[in-house]
N, CA, C and O atoms as a GROMACS GRO file, in nm:
protein
  624
    1MET      N    1   2.825   0.015   1.515
    1MET     CA    2   2.697   0.084   1.528
    1MET      C    3   2.585  -0.016   1.508
    1MET      O    4   2.591  -0.102   1.419
    2LYS      N    5   2.483  -0.005   1.589
    2LYS     CA    6   2.363  -0.088   1.574
    2LYS      C    7   2.247   0.001   1.529
    2LYS      O    8   2.230   0.112   1.578
    3TRP      N    9   2.171  -0.051   1.437
    3TRP     CA   10   2.056   0.020   1.382
    3TRP      C   11   1.930  -0.059   1.413
    3TRP      O   12   1.925  -0.179   1.389
    4VAL      N   13   1.828   0.008   1.467
    4VAL     CA   14   1.698  -0.054   1.495
    4VAL      C   15   1.596   0.014   1.404
    4VAL      O   16   1.566   0.132   1.421
    5LEU      N   17   1.545  -0.061   1.308
    5LEU     CA   18   1.452  -0.005   1.210
    5LEU      C   19   1.308  -0.026   1.253
    5LEU      O   20   1.274  -0.128   1.313
    6ASP      N   21   1.225   0.070   1.221
    6ASP     CA   22   1.081   0.052   1.237
    6ASP      C   23   1.019   0.030   1.099
    6ASP      O   24   1.088   0.034   0.998
    7GLY      N   25   0.890   0.006   1.097
    7GLY     CA   26   0.822  -0.021   0.970
    7GLY      C   27   0.825   0.096   0.874
    7GLY      O   28   0.834   0.076   0.753
    8SER      N   29   0.818   0.217   0.927
    8SER     CA   30   0.820   0.334   0.838
    8SER      C   31   0.954   0.344   0.764
    8SER      O   32   0.958   0.386   0.649
    9ALA      N   33   1.062   0.307   0.831
    9ALA     CA   34   1.194   0.310   0.767
    9ALA      C   35   1.203   0.206   0.656
    9ALA      O   36   1.252   0.234   0.546
   10ILE      N   37   1.157   0.086   0.685
   10ILE     CA   38   1.161  -0.021   0.584
   10ILE      C   39   1.074   0.016   0.465
   10ILE      O   40   1.115  -0.004   0.350
   11ASN      N   41   0.956   0.068   0.491
   11ASN     CA   42   0.869   0.112   0.381
   11ASN      C   43   0.932   0.225   0.302
   11ASN      O   44   0.917   0.231   0.180
   12HIS      N   45   1.002   0.315   0.369
   12HIS     CA   46   1.068   0.427   0.300
   12HIS      C   47   1.177   0.375   0.205
   12HIS      O   48   1.191   0.426   0.094
   13VAL      N   49   1.253   0.276   0.249
   13VAL     CA   50   1.354   0.216   0.161
   13VAL      C   51   1.287   0.162   0.035
   13VAL      O   52   1.335   0.184  -0.076
   14ALA      N   53   1.176   0.092   0.053
   14ALA     CA   54   1.106   0.032  -0.062
   14ALA      C   55   1.051   0.139  -0.156
   14ALA      O   56   1.054   0.120  -0.278
   15ARG      N   57   1.001   0.249  -0.102
   15ARG     CA   58   0.938   0.354  -0.184
   15ARG      C   59   1.038   0.450  -0.245
   15ARG      O   60   1.023   0.489  -0.361
   16ALA      N   61   1.139   0.490  -0.170
   16ALA     CA   62   1.225   0.601  -0.213
   16ALA      C   63   1.357   0.559  -0.276
   16ALA      O   64   1.423   0.642  -0.339
   17SER      N   65   1.396   0.436  -0.261
   17SER     CA   66   1.523   0.390  -0.316
   17SER      C   67   1.519   0.388  -0.468
   17SER      O   68   1.417   0.353  -0.528
   18ALA      N   69   1.630   0.426  -0.530
   18ALA     CA   70   1.638   0.421  -0.676
   18ALA      C   71   1.628   0.276  -0.725
   18ALA      O   72   1.575   0.250  -0.833
   19ASN      N   73   1.677   0.183  -0.645
   19ASN     CA   74   1.669   0.040  -0.678
   19ASN      C   75   1.659  -0.035  -0.545
   19ASN      O   76   1.760  -0.068  -0.484
   20PHE      N   77   1.535  -0.062  -0.502
   20PHE     CA   78   1.517  -0.121  -0.370
   20PHE      C   79   1.580  -0.259  -0.359
   20PHE      O   80   1.622  -0.298  -0.250
   21ASN      N   81   1.588  -0.334  -0.467
   21ASN     CA   82   1.654  -0.465  -0.461
   21ASN      C   83   1.801  -0.450  -0.422
   21ASN      O   84   1.851  -0.524  -0.337
   22THR      N   85   1.870  -0.356  -0.484
   22THR     CA   86   2.010  -0.332  -0.453
   22THR      C   87   2.026  -0.281  -0.309
   22THR      O   88   2.117  -0.322  -0.238
   23THR      N   89   1.937  -0.192  -0.268
   23THR     CA   90   1.945  -0.136  -0.133
   23THR      C   91   1.920  -0.244  -0.028
   23THR      O   92   1.995  -0.254   0.069
   24PHE      N   93   1.815  -0.322  -0.046
   24PHE     CA   94   1.788  -0.429   0.050
   24PHE      C   95   1.900  -0.533   0.050
   24PHE      O   96   1.933  -0.589   0.155
   25ALA      N   97   1.959  -0.559  -0.067
   25ALA     CA   98   2.073  -0.652  -0.073
   25ALA      C   99   2.192  -0.598   0.006
   25ALA      O  100   2.267  -0.675   0.065
   26ALA      N  101   2.209  -0.466   0.008
   26ALA     CA  102   2.318  -0.406   0.086
   26ALA      C  103   2.288  -0.407   0.236
   26ALA      O  104   2.380  -0.412   0.317
   27LEU      N  105   2.161  -0.404   0.272
   27LEU     CA  106   2.122  -0.406   0.414
   27LEU      C  107   2.129  -0.547   0.474
   27LEU      O  108   2.153  -0.562   0.594
   28THR      N  109   2.106  -0.648   0.393
   28THR     CA  110   2.100  -0.785   0.444
   28THR      C  111   2.225  -0.828   0.519
   28THR      O  112   2.212  -0.888   0.626
   29PRO      N  113   2.347  -0.802   0.469
   29PRO     CA  114   2.465  -0.842   0.547
   29PRO      C  115   2.473  -0.772   0.684
   29PRO      O  116   2.531  -0.827   0.777
   30LEU      N  117   2.416  -0.652   0.695
   30LEU     CA  118   2.413  -0.584   0.823
   30LEU      C  119   2.322  -0.657   0.921
   30LEU      O  120   2.349  -0.662   1.041
   31VAL      N  121   2.213  -0.713   0.870
   31VAL     CA  122   2.123  -0.794   0.953
   31VAL      C  123   2.198  -0.917   1.003
   31VAL      O  124   2.196  -0.948   1.122
   32VAL      N  125   2.262  -0.987   0.912
   32VAL     CA  126   2.334  -1.111   0.946
   32VAL      C  127   2.445  -1.083   1.047
   32VAL      O  128   2.470  -1.164   1.136
   33ALA      N  129   2.511  -0.969   1.035
   33ALA     CA  130   2.622  -0.933   1.125
   33ALA      C  131   2.572  -0.882   1.261
   33ALA      O  132   2.652  -0.860   1.351
   34GLY      N  133   2.441  -0.864   1.276
   34GLY     CA  134   2.386  -0.815   1.401
   34GLY      C  135   2.395  -0.664   1.416
   34GLY      O  136   2.374  -0.611   1.526
   35GLU      N  137   2.425  -0.595   1.307
   35GLU     CA  138   2.437  -0.449   1.312
   35GLU      C  139   2.304  -0.379   1.284
   35GLU      O  140   2.288  -0.262   1.318
   36LEU      N  141   2.212  -0.448   1.222
   36LEU     CA  142   2.082  -0.392   1.187
   36LEU      C  143   1.976  -0.492   1.228
   36LEU      O  144   1.990  -0.612   1.206
   37THR      N  145   1.870  -0.441   1.289
   37THR     CA  146   1.763  -0.531   1.330
   37THR      C  147   1.630  -0.458   1.328
   37THR      O  148   1.623  -0.336   1.311
   38PHE      N  149   1.526  -0.534   1.346
   38PHE     CA  150   1.390  -0.483   1.362
   38PHE      C  151   1.316  -0.587   1.444
   38PHE      O  152   1.345  -0.706   1.434
   39CYS      N  153   1.222  -0.544   1.524
   39CYS     CA  154   1.156  -0.637   1.614
   39CYS      C  155   1.051  -0.721   1.541
   39CYS      O  156   1.005  -0.687   1.432
   40ASP      N  157   1.014  -0.830   1.604
   40ASP     CA  158   0.914  -0.921   1.547
   40ASP      C  159   0.786  -0.847   1.511
   40ASP      O  160   0.722  -0.877   1.410
   41GLN      N  161   0.748  -0.752   1.595
   41GLN     CA  162   0.623  -0.681   1.572
   41GLN      C  163   0.627  -0.598   1.444
   41GLN      O  164   0.522  -0.574   1.383
   42VAL      N  165   0.745  -0.554   1.402
   42VAL     CA  166   0.757  -0.481   1.275
   42VAL      C  167   0.720  -0.575   1.159
   42VAL      O  168   0.653  -0.534   1.065
   43VAL      N  169   0.764  -0.699   1.166
   43VAL     CA  170   0.731  -0.796   1.062
   43VAL      C  171   0.579  -0.813   1.054
   43VAL      O  172   0.521  -0.817   0.946
   44VAL      N  173   0.514  -0.823   1.170
   44VAL     CA  174   0.369  -0.838   1.174
   44VAL      C  175   0.302  -0.712   1.120
   44VAL      O  176   0.209  -0.721   1.039
   45GLU      N  177   0.349  -0.595   1.164
   45GLU     CA  178   0.292  -0.468   1.118
   45GLU      C  179   0.302  -0.457   0.965
   45GLU      O  180   0.204  -0.422   0.899
   46LEU      N  181   0.419  -0.486   0.910
   46LEU     CA  182   0.437  -0.478   0.765
   46LEU      C  183   0.350  -0.580   0.693
   46LEU      O  184   0.295  -0.552   0.586
   47GLY      N  185   0.338  -0.698   0.750
   47GLY     CA  186   0.253  -0.802   0.690
   47GLY      C  187   0.107  -0.761   0.684
   47GLY      O  188   0.035  -0.801   0.592
   48ARG      N  189   0.064  -0.684   0.780
   48ARG     CA  190  -0.076  -0.640   0.785
   48ARG      C  191  -0.101  -0.512   0.705
   48ARG      O  192  -0.207  -0.495   0.645
   49THR      N  193  -0.002  -0.422   0.704
   49THR     CA  194  -0.024  -0.291   0.643
   49THR      C  195   0.041  -0.275   0.506
   49THR      O  196   0.004  -0.185   0.430
   50ALA      N  197   0.136  -0.361   0.474
   50ALA     CA  198   0.208  -0.348   0.345
   50ALA      C  199   0.233  -0.485   0.284
   50ALA      O  200   0.336  -0.508   0.221
   51GLU      N  201   0.139  -0.574   0.302
   51GLU     CA  202   0.155  -0.711   0.254
   51GLU      C  203   0.187  -0.714   0.105
   51GLU      O  204   0.119  -0.651   0.024
   52GLY      N  205   0.291  -0.788   0.071
   52GLY     CA  206   0.330  -0.803  -0.069
   52GLY      C  207   0.422  -0.692  -0.119
   52GLY      O  208   0.477  -0.704  -0.228
   53ASP      N  209   0.438  -0.586  -0.043
   53ASP     CA  210   0.530  -0.479  -0.082
   53ASP      C  211   0.674  -0.524  -0.061
   53ASP      O  212   0.701  -0.616   0.016
   54ALA      N  213   0.765  -0.458  -0.129
   54ALA     CA  214   0.907  -0.497  -0.124
   54ALA      C  215   0.962  -0.496   0.018
   54ALA      O  216   1.035  -0.587   0.057
   55GLY      N  217   0.928  -0.395   0.097
   55GLY     CA  218   0.978  -0.387   0.233
   55GLY      C  219   0.929  -0.500   0.320
   55GLY      O  220   1.005  -0.559   0.397
   56SER      N  221   0.802  -0.531   0.308
   56SER     CA  222   0.743  -0.641   0.385
   56SER      C  223   0.805  -0.774   0.344
   56SER      O  224   0.836  -0.857   0.430
   57LEU      N  225   0.823  -0.793   0.216
   57LEU     CA  226   0.884  -0.919   0.167
   57LEU      C  227   1.028  -0.932   0.215
   57LEU      O  228   1.070  -1.041   0.255
   58TRP      N  229   1.105  -0.822   0.212
   58TRP     CA  230   1.243  -0.827   0.260
   58TRP      C  231   1.248  -0.860   0.409
   58TRP      O  232   1.324  -0.947   0.451
   59ALA      N  233   1.167  -0.791   0.488
   59ALA     CA  234   1.166  -0.814   0.633
   59ALA      C  235   1.130  -0.959   0.664
   59ALA      O  236   1.190  -1.022   0.750
   60ASP      N  237   1.031  -1.011   0.593
   60ASP     CA  238   0.990  -1.149   0.616
   60ASP      C  239   1.101  -1.247   0.574
   60ASP      O  240   1.119  -1.351   0.637
   61THR      N  241   1.174  -1.213   0.470
   61THR     CA  242   1.281  -1.300   0.420
   61THR      C  243   1.400  -1.305   0.515
   61THR      O  244   1.458  -1.412   0.536
   62VAL      N  245   1.438  -1.191   0.572
   62VAL     CA  246   1.560  -1.188   0.656
   62VAL      C  247   1.531  -1.200   0.806
   62VAL      O  248   1.625  -1.201   0.886
   63LYS      N  249   1.405  -1.209   0.845
   63LYS     CA  250   1.374  -1.209   0.988
   63LYS      C  251   1.444  -1.321   1.065
   63LYS      O  252   1.479  -1.301   1.181
   64GLY      N  253   1.463  -1.434   1.004
   64GLY     CA  254   1.530  -1.545   1.072
   64GLY      C  255   1.680  -1.527   1.086
   64GLY      O  256   1.745  -1.605   1.155
   65GLN      N  257   1.735  -1.426   1.021
   65GLN     CA  258   1.879  -1.401   1.026
   65GLN      C  259   1.915  -1.293   1.127
   65GLN      O  260   2.033  -1.263   1.146
   66ARG      N  261   1.816  -1.234   1.192
   66ARG     CA  262   1.843  -1.129   1.291
   66ARG      C  263   1.908  -1.188   1.415
   66ARG      O  264   1.879  -1.300   1.456
   67VAL      N  265   1.998  -1.110   1.474
   67VAL     CA  266   2.062  -1.151   1.598
   67VAL      C  267   1.974  -1.117   1.718
   67VAL      O  268   1.968  -1.194   1.814
   68HIS      N  269   1.906  -1.005   1.713
   68HIS     CA  270   1.819  -0.960   1.822
   68HIS      C  271   1.679  -0.942   1.765
   68HIS      O  272   1.656  -0.852   1.684
   69GLU      N  273   1.585  -1.027   1.807
   69GLU     CA  274   1.454  -1.029   1.745
   69GLU      C  275   1.350  -0.942   1.813
   69GLU      O  276   1.262  -0.888   1.746
   70THR      N  277   1.359  -0.928   1.943
   70THR     CA  278   1.260  -0.846   2.014
   70THR      C  279   1.309  -0.819   2.155
   70THR      O  280   1.401  -0.885   2.204
   71ALA      N  281   1.247  -0.724   2.219
   71ALA     CA  282   1.282  -0.692   2.358
   71ALA      C  283   1.207  -0.784   2.453
   71ALA      O  284   1.098  -0.832   2.422
   72PRO      N  285   1.266  -0.808   2.569
   72PRO     CA  286   1.194  -0.886   2.671
   72PRO      C  287   1.062  -0.817   2.708
   72PRO      O  288   1.049  -0.695   2.697
   73TYR      N  289   0.968  -0.896   2.752
   73TYR     CA  290   0.837  -0.842   2.790
   73TYR      C  291   0.850  -0.732   2.895
   73TYR      O  292   0.780  -0.631   2.888
   74ALA      N  293   0.938  -0.751   2.993
   74ALA     CA  294   0.954  -0.651   3.100
   74ALA      C  295   0.996  -0.515   3.043
   74ALA      O  296   0.951  -0.412   3.092
   75THR      N  297   1.080  -0.515   2.942
   75THR     CA  298   1.124  -0.390   2.881
   75THR      C  299   1.010  -0.327   2.801
   75THR      O  300   0.990  -0.206   2.804
   76GLN      N  301   0.935  -0.411   2.730
   76GLN     CA  302   0.820  -0.359   2.656
   76GLN      C  303   0.719  -0.297   2.753
   76GLN      O  304   0.664  -0.189   2.727
   77ARG      N  305   0.696  -0.365   2.863
   77ARG     CA  306   0.601  -0.315   2.962
   77ARG      C  307   0.649  -0.182   3.021
   77ARG      O  308   0.570  -0.089   3.040
   78TRP      N  309   0.780  -0.173   3.050
   78TRP     CA  310   0.835  -0.049   3.104
   78TRP      C  311   0.810   0.067   3.008
   78TRP      O  312   0.768   0.175   3.050
   79VAL      N  313   0.835   0.045   2.880
   79VAL     CA  314   0.815   0.150   2.780
   79VAL      C  315   0.669   0.193   2.777
   79VAL      O  316   0.639   0.313   2.778
   80VAL      N  317   0.579   0.098   2.773
   80VAL     CA  318   0.436   0.130   2.767
   80VAL      C  319   0.392   0.210   2.890
   80VAL      O  320   0.310   0.301   2.880
   81GLN      N  321   0.447   0.175   3.005
   81GLN     CA  322   0.407   0.241   3.130
   81GLN      C  323   0.475   0.376   3.152
   81GLN      O  324   0.423   0.460   3.225
   82ASN      N  325   0.591   0.398   3.089
   82ASN     CA  326   0.670   0.516   3.121
   82ASN      C  327   0.686   0.618   3.008
   82ASN      O  328   0.735   0.728   3.032
   83VAL      N  329   0.645   0.584   2.889
   83VAL     CA  330   0.656   0.678   2.778
   83VAL      C  331   0.515   0.722   2.738
   83VAL      O  332   0.436   0.643   2.687
   84GLU      N  333   0.487   0.848   2.762
   84GLU     CA  334   0.353   0.900   2.734
   84GLU      C  335   0.317   0.887   2.586
   84GLU      O  336   0.399   0.914   2.498
   85ARG      N  337   0.194   0.847   2.561
   85ARG     CA  338   0.134   0.843   2.427
   85ARG      C  339   0.216   0.763   2.326
   85ARG      O  340   0.221   0.801   2.209
   86ILE      N  341   0.279   0.654   2.368
   86ILE     CA  342   0.355   0.573   2.273
   86ILE      C  343   0.269   0.461   2.214
   86ILE      O  344   0.302   0.406   2.109
   87VAL      N  345   0.161   0.427   2.280
   87VAL     CA  346   0.072   0.322   2.231
   87VAL      C  347  -0.044   0.385   2.156
   87VAL      O  348  -0.113   0.472   2.209
   88ASP      N  349  -0.064   0.342   2.033
   88ASP     CA  350  -0.175   0.390   1.951
   88ASP      C  351  -0.292   0.296   1.972
   88ASP      O  352  -0.297   0.188   1.914
   89THR      N  353  -0.386   0.338   2.052
   89THR     CA  354  -0.500   0.252   2.084
   89THR      C  355  -0.594   0.234   1.966
   89THR      O  356  -0.680   0.145   1.968
   90ASP      N  357  -0.580   0.317   1.863
   90ASP     CA  358  -0.665   0.304   1.744
   90ASP      C  359  -0.602   0.218   1.635
   90ASP      O  360  -0.667   0.190   1.534
   91ASP      N  361  -0.478   0.177   1.653
   91ASP     CA  362  -0.409   0.100   1.549
   91ASP      C  363  -0.344  -0.023   1.613
   91ASP      O  364  -0.236  -0.014   1.670
   92ARG      N  365  -0.411  -0.136   1.603
   92ARG     CA  366  -0.362  -0.256   1.672
   92ARG      C  367  -0.234  -0.311   1.610
   92ARG      O  368  -0.170  -0.397   1.671
   93TYR      N  369  -0.195  -0.265   1.493
   93TYR     CA  370  -0.072  -0.313   1.430
   93TYR      C  371   0.047  -0.220   1.453
   93TYR      O  372   0.160  -0.254   1.417
   94ASP      N  373   0.022  -0.104   1.511
   94ASP     CA  374   0.129  -0.010   1.538
   94ASP      C  375   0.225  -0.069   1.642
   94ASP      O  376   0.182  -0.126   1.742
   95CYS      N  377   0.353  -0.056   1.617
   95CYS     CA  378   0.450  -0.119   1.708
   95CYS      C  379   0.560  -0.024   1.752
   95CYS      O  380   0.672  -0.068   1.778
   96ALA      N  381   0.531   0.104   1.761
   96ALA     CA  382   0.631   0.202   1.805
   96ALA      C  383   0.686   0.167   1.943
   96ALA      O  384   0.806   0.179   1.967
   97ALA      N  385   0.600   0.123   2.032
   97ALA     CA  386   0.645   0.089   2.168
   97ALA      C  387   0.745  -0.027   2.166
   97ALA      O  388   0.843  -0.026   2.240
   98GLN      N  389   0.721  -0.125   2.081
   98GLN     CA  390   0.811  -0.240   2.073
   98GLN      C  391   0.945  -0.202   2.011
   98GLN      O  392   1.049  -0.254   2.051
   99VAL      N  393   0.943  -0.112   1.913
   99VAL     CA  394   1.068  -0.065   1.852
   99VAL      C  395   1.150   0.008   1.958
   99VAL      O  396   1.271  -0.015   1.970
  100LEU      N  397   1.086   0.095   2.032
  100LEU     CA  398   1.153   0.169   2.139
  100LEU      C  399   1.207   0.073   2.245
  100LEU      O  400   1.318   0.090   2.295
  101ALA      N  401   1.129  -0.028   2.280
  101ALA     CA  402   1.172  -0.127   2.379
  101ALA      C  403   1.292  -0.206   2.328
  101ALA      O  404   1.382  -0.237   2.405
  102GLN      N  405   1.293  -0.239   2.199
  102GLN     CA  406   1.406  -0.312   2.144
  102GLN      C  407   1.534  -0.229   2.154
  102GLN      O  408   1.639  -0.280   2.191
  103ALA      N  409   1.524  -0.102   2.120
  103ALA     CA  410   1.641  -0.014   2.130
  103ALA      C  411   1.688  -0.004   2.275
  103ALA      O  412   1.807  -0.015   2.302
  104ARG      N  413   1.596   0.014   2.365
  104ARG     CA  414   1.630   0.022   2.508
  104ARG      C  415   1.695  -0.107   2.556
  104ARG      O  416   1.792  -0.104   2.631
  105SER      N  417   1.641  -0.219   2.515
  105SER     CA  418   1.696  -0.349   2.553
  105SER      C  419   1.840  -0.366   2.504
  105SER      O  420   1.926  -0.412   2.578
  106LEU      N  421   1.866  -0.328   2.380
  106LEU     CA  422   2.001  -0.338   2.326
  106LEU      C  423   2.098  -0.248   2.403
  106LEU      O  424   2.212  -0.287   2.430
  107ILE      N  425   2.053  -0.128   2.438
  107ILE     CA  426   2.137  -0.037   2.516
  107ILE      C  427   2.164  -0.097   2.654
  107ILE      O  428   2.278  -0.095   2.702
  108GLU      N  429   2.059  -0.150   2.718
  108GLU     CA  430   2.076  -0.212   2.850
  108GLU      C  431   2.173  -0.330   2.845
  108GLU      O  432   2.236  -0.364   2.945
  109ASN      N  433   2.184  -0.393   2.728
  109ASN     CA  434   2.272  -0.508   2.713
  109ASN      C  435   2.407  -0.474   2.652
  109ASN      O  436   2.478  -0.561   2.602
  110GLY      N  437   2.442  -0.346   2.656
  110GLY     CA  438   2.577  -0.308   2.620
  110GLY      C  439   2.600  -0.242   2.486
  110GLY      O  440   2.715  -0.209   2.454
  111ALA      N  441   2.496  -0.221   2.407
  111ALA     CA  442   2.516  -0.151   2.279
  111ALA      C  443   2.551  -0.005   2.308
  111ALA      O  444   2.468   0.072   2.356
  112GLU      N  445   2.675   0.031   2.279
  112GLU     CA  446   2.720   0.166   2.309
  112GLU      C  447   2.682   0.266   2.200
  112GLU      O  448   2.653   0.382   2.228
  113GLU      N  449   2.683   0.221   2.076
  113GLU     CA  450   2.645   0.307   1.964
  113GLU      C  451   2.523   0.246   1.897
  113GLU      O  452   2.531   0.139   1.837
  114LEU      N  453   2.412   0.314   1.909
  114LEU     CA  454   2.286   0.262   1.858
  114LEU      C  455   2.201   0.380   1.814
  114LEU      O  456   2.206   0.488   1.873
  115ALA      N  457   2.123   0.358   1.710
  115ALA     CA  458   2.024   0.459   1.669
  115ALA      C  459   1.901   0.388   1.615
  115ALA      O  460   1.911   0.286   1.548
  116VAL      N  461   1.787   0.444   1.646
  116VAL     CA  462   1.662   0.401   1.586
  116VAL      C  463   1.653   0.470   1.451
  116VAL      O  464   1.683   0.589   1.440
  117VAL      N  465   1.612   0.396   1.349
  117VAL     CA  466   1.594   0.453   1.216
  117VAL      C  467   1.444   0.457   1.189
  117VAL      O  468   1.377   0.354   1.188
  118THR      N  469   1.392   0.578   1.169
  118THR     CA  470   1.249   0.594   1.152
  118THR      C  471   1.218   0.712   1.062
  118THR      O  472   1.295   0.808   1.053
  119GLU      N  473   1.106   0.704   0.997
  119GLU     CA  474   1.049   0.817   0.924
  119GLU      C  475   0.924   0.867   0.998
  119GLU      O  476   0.851   0.952   0.947
  120ASP      N  477   0.901   0.813   1.117
  120ASP     CA  478   0.788   0.849   1.202
  120ASP      C  479   0.827   0.971   1.284
  120ASP      O  480   0.870   0.960   1.399
  121THR      N  481   0.810   1.088   1.224
  121THR     CA  482   0.857   1.212   1.286
  121THR      C  483   0.744   1.312   1.315
  121THR      O  484   0.770   1.420   1.367
  122GLU      N  485   0.623   1.276   1.284
  122GLU     CA  486   0.509   1.365   1.309
  122GLU      C  487   0.413   1.297   1.405
  122GLU      O  488   0.375   1.181   1.386
  123ASP      N  489   0.373   1.369   1.510
  123ASP     CA  490   0.274   1.315   1.602
  123ASP      C  491   0.146   1.282   1.527
  123ASP      O  492   0.108   1.350   1.432
  124LYS      N  493   0.080   1.176   1.572
  124LYS     CA  494  -0.052   1.140   1.521
  124LYS      C  495  -0.154   1.184   1.626
  124LYS      O  496  -0.117   1.208   1.741
  125PRO      N  497  -0.279   1.196   1.589
  125PRO     CA  498  -0.378   1.234   1.691
  125PRO      C  499  -0.383   1.133   1.807
  125PRO      O  500  -0.417   1.170   1.920
  126THR      N  501  -0.348   1.008   1.779
  126THR     CA  502  -0.360   0.903   1.880
  126THR      C  503  -0.227   0.854   1.937
  126THR      O  504  -0.225   0.769   2.026
  127ARG      N  505  -0.114   0.907   1.884
  127ARG     CA  506   0.016   0.861   1.934
  127ARG      C  507   0.123   0.964   1.899
  127ARG      O  508   0.118   1.028   1.795
  128ARG      N  509   0.220   0.977   1.988
  128ARG     CA  510   0.332   1.067   1.961
  128ARG      C  511   0.425   1.003   1.859
  128ARG      O  512   0.425   0.881   1.842
  129ALA      N  513   0.503   1.084   1.792
  129ALA     CA  514   0.598   1.034   1.693
  129ALA      C  515   0.706   0.951   1.762
  129ALA      O  516   0.747   0.982   1.874
  130LEU      N  517   0.751   0.846   1.695
  130LEU     CA  518   0.858   0.763   1.750
  130LEU      C  519   0.984   0.846   1.772
  130LEU      O  520   1.055   0.827   1.871
  131SER      N  521   1.013   0.939   1.681
  131SER     CA  522   1.132   1.025   1.698
  131SER      C  523   1.123   1.105   1.827
  131SER      O  524   1.224   1.120   1.897
  132ASP      N  525   1.007   1.156   1.860
  132ASP     CA  526   0.986   1.232   1.983
  132ASP      C  527   1.003   1.142   2.106
  132ASP      O  528   1.061   1.184   2.206
  133ALA      N  529   0.952   1.020   2.098
  133ALA     CA  530   0.968   0.926   2.210
  133ALA      C  531   1.115   0.890   2.229
  133ALA      O  532   1.161   0.876   2.343
  134CYS      N  533   1.188   0.874   2.120
  134CYS     CA  534   1.332   0.848   2.130
  134CYS      C  535   1.400   0.965   2.202
  134CYS      O  536   1.482   0.944   2.291
  135ASP      N  537   1.366   1.086   2.161
  135ASP     CA  538   1.424   1.205   2.226
  135ASP      C  539   1.395   1.205   2.375
  135ASP      O  540   1.482   1.238   2.456
  136ALA      N  541   1.273   1.168   2.413
  136ALA     CA  542   1.233   1.168   2.554
  136ALA      C  543   1.317   1.070   2.636
  136ALA      O  544   1.343   1.093   2.754
  137LEU      N  545   1.360   0.961   2.574
  137LEU     CA  546   1.440   0.861   2.645
  137LEU      C  547   1.590   0.877   2.620
  137LEU      O  548   1.670   0.801   2.674
  138GLY      N  549   1.627   0.976   2.540
  138GLY     CA  550   1.768   0.996   2.512
  138GLY      C  551   1.826   0.892   2.418
  138GLY      O  552   1.947   0.866   2.420
  139ILE      N  553   1.742   0.832   2.336
  139ILE     CA  554   1.787   0.732   2.239
  139ILE      C  555   1.806   0.802   2.105
  139ILE      O  556   1.712   0.861   2.051
  140PRO      N  557   1.927   0.797   2.050
  140PRO     CA  558   1.949   0.862   1.920
  140PRO      C  559   1.861   0.801   1.810
  140PRO      O  560   1.830   0.682   1.813
  141TRP      N  561   1.822   0.884   1.716
  141TRP     CA  562   1.744   0.837   1.602
  141TRP      C  563   1.784   0.920   1.480
  141TRP      O  564   1.839   1.029   1.492
  142LEU      N  565   1.756   0.865   1.364
  142LEU     CA  566   1.775   0.938   1.239
  142LEU      C  567   1.687   0.875   1.133
  142LEU      O  568   1.633   0.766   1.151
  143GLY      N  569   1.676   0.944   1.022
  143GLY     CA  570   1.597   0.894   0.912
  143GLY      C  571   1.679   0.801   0.824
  143GLY      O  572   1.800   0.785   0.844
  144VAL      N  573   1.613   0.741   0.728
  144VAL     CA  574   1.678   0.646   0.637
  144VAL      C  575   1.798   0.710   0.565
  144VAL      O  576   1.903   0.646   0.560
  145PRO      N  577   1.787   0.831   0.509
  145PRO     CA  578   1.904   0.888   0.440
  145PRO      C  579   2.028   0.897   0.529
  145PRO      O  580   2.139   0.874   0.483
  146GLY      N  581   2.009   0.931   0.655
  146GLY     CA  582   2.121   0.940   0.747
  146GLY      C  583   2.187   0.806   0.772
  146GLY      O  584   2.310   0.797   0.776
  147MET      N  585   2.107   0.701   0.788
  147MET     CA  586   2.163   0.568   0.807
  147MET      C  587   2.237   0.522   0.682
  147MET      O  588   2.345   0.465   0.690
  148MET      N  589   2.178   0.548   0.567
  148MET     CA  590   2.243   0.506   0.442
  148MET      C  591   2.378   0.575   0.426
  148MET      O  592   2.475   0.512   0.384
  149ALA      N  593   2.385   0.702   0.458
  149ALA     CA  594   2.511   0.776   0.449
  149ALA      C  595   2.614   0.717   0.547
  149ALA      O  596   2.730   0.698   0.511
  150ALA      N  597   2.571   0.688   0.670
  150ALA     CA  598   2.661   0.634   0.770
  150ALA      C  599   2.712   0.496   0.732
  150ALA      O  600   2.824   0.458   0.769
  151CYS      N  601   2.632   0.420   0.659
  151CYS     CA  602   2.669   0.284   0.617
  151CYS      C  603   2.732   0.282   0.478
  151CYS      O  604   2.766   0.176   0.427
  152ALA      N  605   2.747   0.398   0.417
  152ALA     CA  606   2.804   0.411   0.282
  152ALA      C  607   2.725   0.329   0.179
  152ALA      O  608   2.783   0.267   0.090
  153ILE      N  609   2.594   0.330   0.193
  153ILE     CA  610   2.505   0.264   0.096
  153ILE      C  611   2.448   0.374   0.007
  153ILE      O  612   2.390   0.470   0.058
  154PRO      N  613   2.462   0.361  -0.125
  154PRO     CA  614   2.410   0.465  -0.215
  154PRO      C  615   2.261   0.491  -0.190
  154PRO      O  616   2.182   0.399  -0.171
  155TRP      N  617   2.226   0.620  -0.189
  155TRP     CA  618   2.088   0.660  -0.165
  155TRP      C  619   2.058   0.782  -0.249
  155TRP      O  620   2.147   0.866  -0.264
  156PRO      N  621   1.943   0.798  -0.304
  156PRO     CA  622   1.831   0.705  -0.299
  156PRO      C  623   1.850   0.602  -0.404
  156PRO      O  624   1.767   0.513  -0.418
   0.00000   0.00000   0.00000
């Protein structure tokens, strides 16, 4: 199984985990094995919106160990052009489109079992929820608790 995390998922781990150090330590081998990833833009988003927080620090620390760092530009462009209201024009650090593009790219390259992990489940006035966009493209998604259960990582 491959997991594609967005910034809301990483922030949720940092906020809701009983011991975020232990939880992030359990996630790190999944990153190294290529089973868990997040796109470059998530690192930038977390650096701008959650600088110094545990999730941002973890993402910055393990980013060089990811197997898949981002989607090709053509895939990102396709998502922006074909998924309604996925770009938040009021938030220059929002990267929902890039997360969706990364998931699509992995699927196009043979990932048979993949899910986006997000806590972005409510539409914003300026952008649809990432979970809704995943549904529109037929990309499975779940929240952090579901991923933790599937990976047998204690939660919260």
